[in-house]
C-alpha positions in Angstrom: -23.3 -5.4 -10.0 -20.6 -6.6 -12.4 -17.8 -8.7 -10.7 -14.2 -9.2 -11.5 -12.9 -12.8 -11.4 -9.9 -13.7 -9.4 -8.1 -14.7 -12.6 -8.9 -11.2 -14.1 -7.9 -9.4 -11.0 -4.8 -11.3 -10.2 -3.4 -13.0 -13.1 -0.7 -15.5 -12.4 -1.8 -16.1 -8.8 -3.3 -19.5 -7.9 -5.8 -19.5 -5.0 -6.7 -22.4 -2.7 -9.9 -24.1 -3.8 -11.4 -24.4 -0.3 -11.2 -20.6 0.0 -13.2 -19.8 -3.0 -16.2 -22.1 -2.8 -19.7 -21.1 -1.7 -18.9 -21.7 2.0 -15.9 -19.3 2.0 -18.1 -16.7 0.3 -21.0 -17.2 2.7 -18.6 -16.9 5.8 -16.7 -14.0 4.2 -13.4 -15.7 4.1 -11.3 -14.0 1.5 -9.7 -16.2 -1.2 -6.1 -17.3 -0.1 -3.1 -17.9 -2.5 -1.9 -21.5 -2.5 1.3 -20.7 -0.7 -0.7 -19.9 2.5 -1.5 -23.6 2.7 2.1 -24.3 4.0 3.5 -20.8 4.5 1.8 -18.8 7.3 4.5 -16.7 8.9 3.8 -13.9 6.5 0.5 -13.0 5.2 -1.4 -9.9 4.1 -5.0 -9.0 3.2 -5.0 -7.0 0.1 -8.1 -4.8 -0.7 -6.5 -3.0 -3.6 -9.4 -0.6 -4.5 -10.8 0.3 -1.1 -10.0 2.9 1.5 -11.4 3.0 5.0 -12.8 6.4 5.8 -14.1 6.8 9.5 -14.2 3.0 9.7 -16.4 2.6 6.6 -15.0 1.1 3.2 -15.0 3.5 0.3 -14.1 2.7 -3.1 -11.2 4.5 -4.6 -9.1 4.6 -7.9 -9.9 3.7 -11.4 -11.7 0.6 -10.4 -14.6 2.3 -8.3 -17.2 0.7 -10.5 -15.8 -2.8 -10.6 -13.3 -3.1 -7.6 -11.1 -6.1 -7.4 -12.0 -8.7 -4.7 -10.3 -8.9 -1.4 -7.7 -11.6 -1.0 -5.1 -13.0 1.4 -1.7 -13.3 0.0 1.7 -14.5 1.0 4.7 -12.1 0.8 5.8 -13.1 -2.7 2.4 -12.9 -4.2 1.6 -9.5 -2.5 4.9 -8.0 -3.6 4.3 -9.1 -7.2 1.0 -7.2 -7.3 2.3 -4.2 -5.4 5.5 -3.8 -7.6 3.4 -3.7 -10.8 0.8 -1.2 -9.3 3.4 1.2 -7.8 5.7 1.1 -10.8 2.7 2.1 -13.0 1.4 4.9 -10.6 2.3 8.3 -12.0 1.4 10.4 -9.0 3.5 11.8 -6.2 4.2 9.7 -3.2 5.5 10.2 0.4 6.0 6.8 1.8 6.9 6.0 5.4 8.8 2.9 6.2 6.7 0.7 8.6 8.0 -0.6 11.8 8.6 -4.3 10.8 7.9 -5.6 14.3 4.7 -4.1 15.0 2.8 -2.9 12.0 -0.6 -4.4 11.1 -1.8 -2.3 8.2 0.0 -0.4 5.3 -2.1 1.7 3.2 -2.2 4.5 0.7 -4.2 7.7 1.4 -4.7 10.4 -1.4 -4.5 14.0 -0.2 -8.3 14.7 -0.5 -8.9 11.9 2.1 -6.3 12.8 4.5 -8.7 14.3 7.2 -11.5 11.5 6.7 -8.8 8.9 7.0 -7.8 10.2 10.5 -4.6 12.1 9.8 -4.2 14.9 12.1 -4.2 18.3 10.6 -0.6 19.2 11.3 0.5 15.7 10.0 -1.6 16.1 6.9 -0.1 19.6 6.4 3.5 18.3 6.7 2.9 15.6 4.2 1.2 18.0 1.8 4.2 20.4 2.1 6.6 17.4 1.1 4.4 16.5 -1.8 4.5 20.0 -3.2 8.3 20.2 -3.2 10.2 19.8 -6.4 11.0 16.2 -6.9 14.3 16.6 -8.7 16.0 13.5 -10.1 15.8 10.0 -8.8 18.7 8.9 -6.5 19.4 5.8 -8.6 18.7 6.9 -12.3 18.1 9.7 -14.6 14.4 9.7 -14.3 12.4 12.4 -12.5 11.7 11.6 -8.7 8.1 11.4 -7.9 8.6 9.5 -4.6 9.9 10.7 -1.2 10.9 7.6 1.0 11.2 8.4 4.7 13.0 5.7 6.5 12.3 4.9 10.2 15.8 6.3 11.1 14.4 9.7 9.8 10.7 9.5 10.8 9.8 6.8 13.3 6.1 7.7 13.6 3.5 10.2 12.2 3.7 12.0 15.5 7.0 13.5 14.6 5.7 16.3 12.5 9.0 18.4 12.5 10.8 15.4 11.2 8.3 14.8 8.5 8.8 18.4 7.4 12.6 18.3 7.5 13.9 14.8 6.9 15.9 14.6 3.6 14.5 11.2 2.6 15.2 9.5 -0.6 14.0 10.9 -3.8 13.0 8.1 -6.1 11.3 7.5 -9.5 8.2 5.3 -9.5 10.2 2.2 -10.4 12.8 2.6 -7.7 10.2 3.9 -5.1 8.2 0.7 -5.9 11.4 -1.5 -5.3 12.2 0.4 -2.0 8.7 -0.1 -0.5 8.7 -3.7 -1.6 12.2 -4.3 -0.2 11.0 -2.9 3.1 8.2 -5.3 3.3 10.3 -8.2 2.1 12.8 -7.7 4.9 10.2 -8.5 7.5 10.4 -12.2 8.3 7.0 -12.3 9.9 3.8 -10.4 9.4 0.1 -10.5 9.6 -1.2 -7.4 7.8 -5.0 -6.9 8.1 -5.1 -4.1 5.3 -3.1 -3.2 2.3 -4.3 -1.2 -0.7 -2.7 0.4 -3.9 -2.3 4.1 -4.8 -5.0 6.1 -6.4 -5.7 9.8 -7.3 -2.8 12.3 -8.1 -0.8 12.2 -5.0 -0.8 10.8 -1.4 1.1 9.0 1.3 1.7 5.4 2.3 1.3 5.1 6.1 1.3 2.4 8.7 -0.3 1.6 12.0 
């Protein structure tokens, strides 16, 4: 299978040499950005083109044939990748603000994968309802809103189906949606995220566990 190099997949990010040698590959240690040498309070494992369905990794998105490699990144490096990916994504998004004190995964699920990804039918239905609503205009600019951001003060967990259906949220364009999501992650002083991916498909939701 053709492979994408780290330099091709993540231009501008430098990786620790000891995490990209043959021993690291043999022991399946993902490459780490150089900042994790000294900054370990905040780190995340980015698997950009993979979704876990019923516990098994499945390739998703435009890079199904040649997916980008899994990497471990500091907060700044992760947010640099996410901001670019989210701003360029043209689909509809419902994004739930994560609990900064307890979340360990933050990932995107497209609507066709809701059931296989483990979303309960009533939760999936509520999110699909919100995705089908007219977006209107962005709260911060004149562009069309394709994001609905649901803060934790409105929806604290995915068990709150009624709140998912009724919470006003913030209607945002892709650029301001990306900024809001990245801002929420940046506000967390410590984190150890085992799984983060990027959007794919035509519409979906960012959820946390």
